RODO-560762 format. One record per atom (N, C-alpha, C, CB): residue number from 1; residue in one letter; x, y, z. Coordinates in pm, whole numbers, padded with zeros to 5 digits. Atoms other than C-alpha are relative to their C-alpha. Glycine has a CB too. Layout:
BEGIN
<pt seq="NUM" type="A" x="X" y="Y" z="Z"/>
...
//
This chain:
BEGIN
<pt seq="1" type="M" x="00138" y="00022" z="00038"/>
<pt seq="1" type="M" x="-02135" y="-00120" z="01630"/>
<pt seq="1" type="M" x="-00055" y="00129" z="-00057"/>
<pt seq="1" type="M" x="-00083" y="-00048" z="00120"/>
<pt seq="2" type="A" x="00062" y="-00115" z="00066"/>
<pt seq="2" type="A" x="-02300" y="00116" z="01384"/>
<pt seq="2" type="A" x="-00142" y="-00040" z="-00041"/>
<pt seq="2" type="A" x="00083" y="00047" z="-00123"/>
<pt seq="3" type="L" x="00138" y="00026" z="00039"/>
<pt seq="3" type="L" x="-02673" y="00140" z="01330"/>
<pt seq="3" type="L" x="-00024" y="00049" z="-00142"/>
<pt seq="3" type="L" x="-00098" y="00068" z="00098"/>
<pt seq="4" type="V" x="00041" y="-00036" z="00136"/>
<pt seq="4" type="V" x="-02815" y="00145" z="00978"/>
<pt seq="4" type="V" x="-00151" y="-00017" z="-00012"/>
<pt seq="4" type="V" x="00075" y="-00087" z="-00106"/>
<pt seq="5" type="E" x="00144" y="00008" z="00021"/>
<pt seq="5" type="E" x="-03168" y="00191" z="00852"/>
<pt seq="5" type="E" x="-00034" y="-00124" z="-00082"/>
<pt seq="5" type="E" x="-00052" y="00127" z="-00071"/>
<pt seq="6" type="A" x="00043" y="00120" z="00071"/>
<pt seq="6" type="A" x="-03328" y="-00140" z="00756"/>
<pt seq="6" type="A" x="-00132" y="00021" z="-00072"/>
<pt seq="6" type="A" x="-00012" y="-00116" z="00097"/>
<pt seq="7" type="A" x="00131" y="-00023" z="00062"/>
<pt seq="7" type="A" x="-03675" y="-00006" z="00676"/>
<pt seq="7" type="A" x="-00061" y="00128" z="00055"/>
<pt seq="7" type="A" x="-00094" y="-00119" z="00024"/>
<pt seq="8" type="R" x="00080" y="-00117" z="-00042"/>
<pt seq="8" type="R" x="-03915" y="00289" z="00699"/>
<pt seq="8" type="R" x="-00147" y="-00039" z="-00002"/>
<pt seq="8" type="R" x="00027" y="00124" z="-00093"/>
<pt seq="9" type="F" x="00143" y="00030" z="-00011"/>
<pt seq="9" type="F" x="-04278" y="00279" z="00800"/>
<pt seq="9" type="F" x="-00080" y="00128" z="00017"/>
<pt seq="9" type="F" x="-00026" y="-00096" z="00118"/>
<pt seq="10" type="H" x="00088" y="-00116" z="-00008"/>
<pt seq="10" type="H" x="-04570" y="00518" z="00780"/>
<pt seq="10" type="H" x="-00062" y="00017" z="00137"/>
<pt seq="10" type="H" x="-00108" y="-00009" z="-00104"/>
<pt seq="11" type="N" x="00057" y="-00012" z="-00133"/>
<pt seq="11" type="N" x="-04686" y="00439" z="01130"/>
<pt seq="11" type="N" x="00074" y="-00089" z="00098"/>
<pt seq="11" type="N" x="-00150" y="-00035" z="-00001"/>
<pt seq="12" type="E" x="-00068" y="00067" z="-00110"/>
<pt seq="12" type="E" x="-04567" y="00313" z="01465"/>
<pt seq="12" type="E" x="-00040" y="-00147" z="00012"/>
<pt seq="12" type="E" x="-00028" y="00071" z="00129"/>
<pt seq="13" type="V" x="00048" y="00138" z="-00012"/>
<pt seq="13" type="V" x="-04780" y="-00004" z="01458"/>
<pt seq="13" type="V" x="00075" y="-00091" z="-00096"/>
<pt seq="13" type="V" x="-00152" y="-00007" z="-00026"/>
<pt seq="14" type="E" x="-00073" y="00081" z="00098"/>
<pt seq="14" type="E" x="-04623" y="-00138" z="01138"/>
<pt seq="14" type="E" x="00146" y="-00015" z="00040"/>
<pt seq="14" type="E" x="-00011" y="00062" z="-00141"/>
<pt seq="15" type="A" x="-00141" y="00003" z="-00040"/>
<pt seq="15" type="A" x="-04277" y="-00047" z="01263"/>
<pt seq="15" type="A" x="00022" y="-00094" z="00117"/>
<pt seq="15" type="A" x="00048" y="00141" z="00036"/>
<pt seq="16" type="D" x="-00015" y="00086" z="-00117"/>
<pt seq="16" type="D" x="-04329" y="-00225" z="01594"/>
<pt seq="16" type="D" x="-00021" y="-00147" z="-00036"/>
<pt seq="16" type="D" x="-00098" y="00041" z="00109"/>
<pt seq="17" type="L" x="00017" y="00138" z="00048"/>
<pt seq="17" type="L" x="-04457" y="-00537" z="01417"/>
<pt seq="17" type="L" x="00129" y="-00051" z="-00065"/>
<pt seq="17" type="L" x="-00117" y="-00009" z="-00099"/>
<pt seq="18" type="A" x="-00125" y="00038" z="00065"/>
<pt seq="18" type="A" x="-04142" y="-00543" z="01206"/>
<pt seq="18" type="A" x="00111" y="-00019" z="00103"/>
<pt seq="18" type="A" x="00041" y="00105" z="-00104"/>
<pt seq="19" type="R" x="-00100" y="00013" z="-00107"/>
<pt seq="19" type="R" x="-03925" y="-00488" z="01515"/>
<pt seq="19" type="R" x="-00018" y="-00132" z="00073"/>
<pt seq="19" type="R" x="-00009" y="00118" z="00099"/>
<pt seq="20" type="S" x="00029" y="00127" z="-00068"/>
<pt seq="20" type="S" x="-04097" y="-00782" z="01685"/>
<pt seq="20" type="S" x="00038" y="-00120" z="-00087"/>
<pt seq="20" type="S" x="-00149" y="-00008" z="00036"/>
<pt seq="21" type="R" x="-00036" y="00108" z="00093"/>
<pt seq="21" type="R" x="-04046" y="-00999" z="01376"/>
<pt seq="21" type="R" x="00150" y="-00024" z="00000"/>
<pt seq="21" type="R" x="-00048" y="00034" z="-00144"/>
<pt seq="22" type="L" x="-00145" y="00014" z="-00004"/>
<pt seq="22" type="L" x="-03675" y="-00930" z="01379"/>
<pt seq="22" type="L" x="00046" y="-00057" z="00133"/>
<pt seq="22" type="L" x="00068" y="00135" z="-00026"/>
<pt seq="23" type="A" x="-00036" y="00052" z="-00133"/>
<pt seq="23" type="A" x="-03654" y="-00994" z="01753"/>
<pt seq="23" type="A" x="-00024" y="-00150" z="00008"/>
<pt seq="23" type="A" x="-00081" y="00072" z="00110"/>
<pt seq="24" type="A" x="00030" y="00144" z="00000"/>
<pt seq="24" type="A" x="-03815" y="-01336" z="01698"/>
<pt seq="24" type="A" x="00109" y="-00080" z="-00071"/>
<pt seq="24" type="A" x="-00135" y="-00027" z="-00067"/>
<pt seq="25" type="E" x="-00109" y="00064" z="00073"/>
<pt seq="25" type="E" x="-03523" y="-01413" z="01465"/>
<pt seq="25" type="E" x="00136" y="00029" z="00063"/>
<pt seq="25" type="E" x="00000" y="00045" z="-00145"/>
<pt seq="26" type="G" x="-00124" y="-00027" z="-00071"/>
<pt seq="26" type="G" x="-03263" y="-01291" z="01715"/>
<pt seq="26" type="G" x="00073" y="00125" z="-00046"/>
<pt seq="26" type="G" x="00090" y="-00115" z="-00014"/>
<pt seq="27" type="I" x="-00062" y="-00123" z="00049"/>
<pt seq="27" type="I" x="-03198" y="-00955" z="01548"/>
<pt seq="27" type="I" x="-00050" y="00116" z="00085"/>
<pt seq="27" type="I" x="-00032" y="00023" z="-00150"/>
<pt seq="28" type="D" x="00035" y="-00118" z="-00081"/>
<pt seq="28" type="D" x="-03190" y="-00656" z="01783"/>
<pt seq="28" type="D" x="-00022" y="00119" z="-00092"/>
<pt seq="28" type="D" x="00111" y="00031" z="00104"/>
<pt seq="29" type="S" x="00027" y="-00120" z="00079"/>
<pt seq="29" type="S" x="-03336" y="-00335" z="01648"/>
<pt seq="29" type="S" x="-00056" y="00108" z="00091"/>
<pt seq="29" type="S" x="-00097" y="-00030" z="-00116"/>
<pt seq="30" type="V" x="00054" y="-00113" z="-00073"/>
<pt seq="30" type="V" x="-03450" y="00006" z="01760"/>
<pt seq="30" type="V" x="-00078" y="00087" z="-00098"/>
<pt seq="30" type="V" x="00114" y="00082" z="00072"/>
<pt seq="31" type="L" x="00081" y="-00089" z="00084"/>
<pt seq="31" type="L" x="-03714" y="00245" z="01628"/>
<pt seq="31" type="L" x="00040" y="00144" z="00026"/>
<pt seq="31" type="L" x="-00151" y="-00020" z="00027"/>
<pt seq="32" type="F" x="-00030" y="-00142" z="-00008"/>
<pt seq="32" type="F" x="-03620" y="00605" z="01555"/>
<pt seq="32" type="F" x="-00121" y="00078" z="-00050"/>
<pt seq="32" type="F" x="00127" y="00035" z="-00083"/>
<pt seq="33" type="D" x="00105" y="-00094" z="00040"/>
<pt seq="33" type="D" x="-03864" y="00894" z="01519"/>
<pt seq="33" type="D" x="-00141" y="-00047" z="00038"/>
<pt seq="33" type="D" x="00005" y="00022" z="-00149"/>
<pt seq="34" type="V" x="00130" y="00041" z="-00052"/>
<pt seq="34" type="V" x="-04144" y="00722" z="01712"/>
<pt seq="34" type="V" x="-00066" y="00124" z="00060"/>
<pt seq="34" type="V" x="00013" y="-00115" z="00107"/>
<pt seq="35" type="G" x="00072" y="-00116" z="-00049"/>
<pt seq="35" type="G" x="-04408" y="00978" z="01795"/>
<pt seq="35" type="G" x="00010" y="00121" z="-00091"/>
<pt seq="35" type="G" x="00050" y="00036" z="00135"/>
<pt seq="36" type="M" x="-00013" y="-00109" z="00096"/>
<pt seq="36" type="M" x="-04302" y="01199" z="01507"/>
<pt seq="36" type="M" x="-00088" y="-00022" z="-00122"/>
<pt seq="36" type="M" x="00146" y="00015" z="-00044"/>
<pt seq="37" type="S" x="00082" y="00034" z="00115"/>
<pt seq="37" type="S" x="-04528" y="01023" z="01258"/>
<pt seq="37" type="S" x="-00147" y="00013" z="00036"/>
<pt seq="37" type="S" x="00031" y="-00144" z="-00049"/>
<pt seq="38" type="W" x="00144" y="-00016" z="-00021"/>
<pt seq="38" type="W" x="-04888" y="01140" z="01248"/>
<pt seq="38" type="W" x="-00065" y="00022" z="-00135"/>
<pt seq="38" type="W" x="-00032" y="00118" z="00098"/>
<pt seq="39" type="V" x="00073" y="-00013" z="00126"/>
<pt seq="39" type="V" x="-05155" y="01172" z="00983"/>
<pt seq="39" type="V" x="00046" y="00125" z="-00073"/>
<pt seq="39" type="V" x="-00153" y="00005" z="00026"/>
<pt seq="40" type="G" x="-00046" y="-00111" z="00082"/>
<pt seq="40" type="G" x="-05023" y="01390" z="00705"/>
<pt seq="40" type="G" x="00146" y="00035" z="00018"/>
<pt seq="40" type="G" x="-00080" y="00119" z="00030"/>
<pt seq="41" type="S" x="-00140" y="-00028" z="-00024"/>
<pt seq="41" type="S" x="-04668" y="01386" z="00838"/>
<pt seq="41" type="S" x="00087" y="-00071" z="-00104"/>
<pt seq="41" type="S" x="00041" y="-00042" z="00142"/>
<pt seq="42" type="A" x="-00094" y="00061" z="00094"/>
<pt seq="42" type="A" x="-04379" y="01317" z="00605"/>
<pt seq="42" type="A" x="00116" y="-00066" z="00073"/>
<pt seq="42" type="A" x="00052" y="00105" z="-00098"/>
<pt seq="43" type="I" x="-00109" y="00057" z="-00079"/>
<pt seq="43" type="I" x="-04161" y="01186" z="00889"/>
<pt seq="43" type="I" x="-00030" y="-00148" z="00026"/>
<pt seq="43" type="I" x="00019" y="00077" z="00133"/>
<pt seq="44" type="P" x="00024" y="00143" z="-00022"/>
<pt seq="44" type="P" x="-04139" y="00805" z="00877"/>
<pt seq="44" type="P" x="00062" y="-00048" z="00131"/>
<pt seq="44" type="P" x="00055" y="-00081" z="-00117"/>
<pt seq="45" type="V" x="-00064" y="00070" z="-00111"/>
<pt seq="45" type="V" x="-04060" y="00572" z="01166"/>
<pt seq="45" type="V" x="00108" y="-00087" z="-00063"/>
<pt seq="45" type="V" x="-00104" y="-00086" z="00086"/>
<pt seq="46" type="R" x="-00112" y="00075" z="00057"/>
<pt seq="46" type="R" x="-03718" y="00423" z="01096"/>
<pt seq="46" type="R" x="00037" y="-00117" z="00090"/>
<pt seq="46" type="R" x="00122" y="00092" z="-00021"/>
<pt seq="47" type="L" x="-00043" y="00121" z="-00070"/>
<pt seq="47" type="L" x="-03623" y="00069" z="01195"/>
<pt seq="47" type="L" x="00150" y="-00015" z="-00023"/>
<pt seq="47" type="L" x="-00079" y="-00127" z="-00050"/>
<pt seq="48" type="M" x="-00145" y="00003" z="00008"/>
<pt seq="48" type="M" x="-03252" y="00057" z="01273"/>
<pt seq="48" type="M" x="00054" y="-00131" z="00056"/>
<pt seq="48" type="M" x="00061" y="00120" z="00076"/>
<pt seq="49" type="V" x="-00066" y="00124" z="-00044"/>
<pt seq="49" type="V" x="-03030" y="-00251" z="01306"/>
<pt seq="49" type="V" x="00150" y="00021" z="-00005"/>
<pt seq="49" type="V" x="-00042" y="-00121" z="-00087"/>
<pt seq="50" type="D" x="-00146" y="-00002" z="00011"/>
<pt seq="50" type="D" x="-02661" y="-00316" z="01356"/>
<pt seq="50" type="D" x="00036" y="-00031" z="-00145"/>
<pt seq="50" type="D" x="00066" y="-00103" z="00099"/>
<pt seq="51" type="E" x="-00038" y="00018" z="00139"/>
<pt seq="51" type="E" x="-02482" y="-00300" z="01024"/>
<pt seq="51" type="E" x="00030" y="-00146" z="-00035"/>
<pt seq="51" type="E" x="00119" y="00085" z="-00032"/>
<pt seq="52" type="S" x="-00029" y="00141" z="00026"/>
<pt seq="52" type="S" x="-02380" y="-00666" z="01059"/>
<pt seq="52" type="S" x="-00128" y="-00082" z="-00022"/>
<pt seq="52" type="S" x="00080" y="-00060" z="00115"/>
<pt seq="53" type="D" x="00129" y="00069" z="00016"/>
<pt seq="53" type="D" x="-02752" y="-00764" z="01064"/>
<pt seq="53" type="D" x="-00083" y="00056" z="-00116"/>
<pt seq="53" type="D" x="-00079" y="00009" z="00129"/>
<pt seq="54" type="E" x="00080" y="-00071" z="00101"/>
<pt seq="54" type="E" x="-02864" y="-00536" z="00780"/>
<pt seq="54" type="E" x="-00054" y="-00091" z="-00111"/>
<pt seq="54" type="E" x="00083" y="00110" z="-00063"/>
<pt seq="55" type="D" x="00045" y="00084" z="00112"/>
<pt seq="55" type="D" x="-02878" y="-00791" z="00497"/>
<pt seq="55" type="D" x="-00108" y="-00099" z="00044"/>
<pt seq="55" type="D" x="00118" y="-00076" z="-00059"/>
<pt seq="56" type="E" x="00098" y="00098" z="-00049"/>
<pt seq="56" type="E" x="-03064" y="-01053" z="00703"/>
<pt seq="56" type="E" x="-00130" y="00069" z="00038"/>
<pt seq="56" type="E" x="00057" y="-00077" z="00121"/>
<pt seq="57" type="A" x="00121" y="-00074" z="-00039"/>
<pt seq="57" type="A" x="-03307" y="-00795" z="00843"/>
<pt seq="57" type="A" x="-00079" y="00040" z="-00124"/>
<pt seq="57" type="A" x="00036" y="00124" z="00082"/>
<pt seq="58" type="R" x="00069" y="-00040" z="00124"/>
<pt seq="58" type="R" x="-03388" y="-00663" z="00496"/>
<pt seq="58" type="R" x="-00063" y="-00121" z="-00069"/>
<pt seq="58" type="R" x="00098" y="00071" z="-00096"/>
<pt seq="59" type="R" x="00052" y="00121" z="00063"/>
<pt seq="59" type="R" x="-03433" y="-01017" z="00365"/>
<pt seq="59" type="R" x="-00128" y="-00045" z="00071"/>
<pt seq="59" type="R" x="00105" y="-00113" z="00003"/>
<pt seq="60" type="L" x="00117" y="00043" z="-00076"/>
<pt seq="60" type="L" x="-03675" y="-01109" z="00644"/>
<pt seq="60" type="L" x="-00119" y="00095" z="-00019"/>
<pt seq="60" type="L" x="00034" y="-00010" z="00149"/>
<pt seq="61" type="L" x="00107" y="-00098" z="00015"/>
<pt seq="61" type="L" x="-03875" y="-00787" z="00615"/>
<pt seq="61" type="L" x="-00057" y="-00001" z="-00141"/>
<pt seq="61" type="L" x="00051" y="00140" z="00035"/>
<pt seq="62" type="S" x="00046" y="00007" z="00139"/>
<pt seq="62" type="S" x="-03891" y="-00813" z="00237"/>
<pt seq="62" type="S" x="-00089" y="-00122" z="-00022"/>
<pt seq="62" type="S" x="00120" y="-00005" z="-00096"/>
<pt seq="63" type="R" x="00080" y="00123" z="00012"/>
<pt seq="63" type="R" x="-04019" y="-01170" z="00259"/>
<pt seq="63" type="R" x="-00135" y="00017" z="00065"/>
<pt seq="63" type="R" x="00074" y="-00119" z="00063"/>
<pt seq="64" type="D" x="00127" y="-00023" z="-00069"/>
<pt seq="64" type="D" x="-04285" y="-01066" z="00510"/>
<pt seq="64" type="D" x="-00090" y="00093" z="-00080"/>
<pt seq="64" type="D" x="00025" y="00058" z="00139"/>
<pt seq="65" type="R" x="00081" y="-00096" z="00077"/>
<pt seq="65" type="R" x="-04401" y="-00770" z="00300"/>
<pt seq="65" type="R" x="-00056" y="-00066" z="-00126"/>
<pt seq="65" type="R" x="00084" y="00124" z="-00038"/>
<pt seq="66" type="D" x="00050" y="00071" z="00119"/>
<pt seq="66" type="D" x="-04428" y="-00992" z="-00009"/>
<pt seq="66" type="D" x="-00117" y="-00090" z="00036"/>
<pt seq="66" type="D" x="00112" y="-00082" z="-00064"/>
<pt seq="67" type="G" x="00108" y="00088" z="-00044"/>
<pt seq="67" type="G" x="-04648" y="-01231" z="00188"/>
<pt seq="67" type="G" x="-00127" y="00075" z="00038"/>
<pt seq="67" type="G" x="00046" y="-00082" z="00117"/>
<pt seq="68" type="W" x="00117" y="-00080" z="-00039"/>
<pt seq="68" type="W" x="-04877" y="-00947" z="00303"/>
<pt seq="68" type="W" x="-00075" y="00053" z="-00121"/>
<pt seq="68" type="W" x="00042" y="00116" z="00088"/>
<pt seq="69" type="A" x="00061" y="-00061" z="00119"/>
<pt seq="69" type="A" x="-04943" y="-00819" z="-00048"/>
<pt seq="69" type="A" x="-00102" y="-00092" z="-00065"/>
<pt seq="69" type="A" x="00106" y="00036" z="-00101"/>
//
């Protein structure tokens, strides 16, 4: 099992919403760099998934982001 980055977020709230969305679809994920992102920081929160789930996770997150715009 190798973790890969599925998405980056500017804040912890957005990242946690995406993590919850993936969990609802049965995709386990973990957030990296939580607490490192603050106003003016260039350090994003990274959403990591198993490499076998990467394509599906990206598809789901992309679809959600398109719906938010």
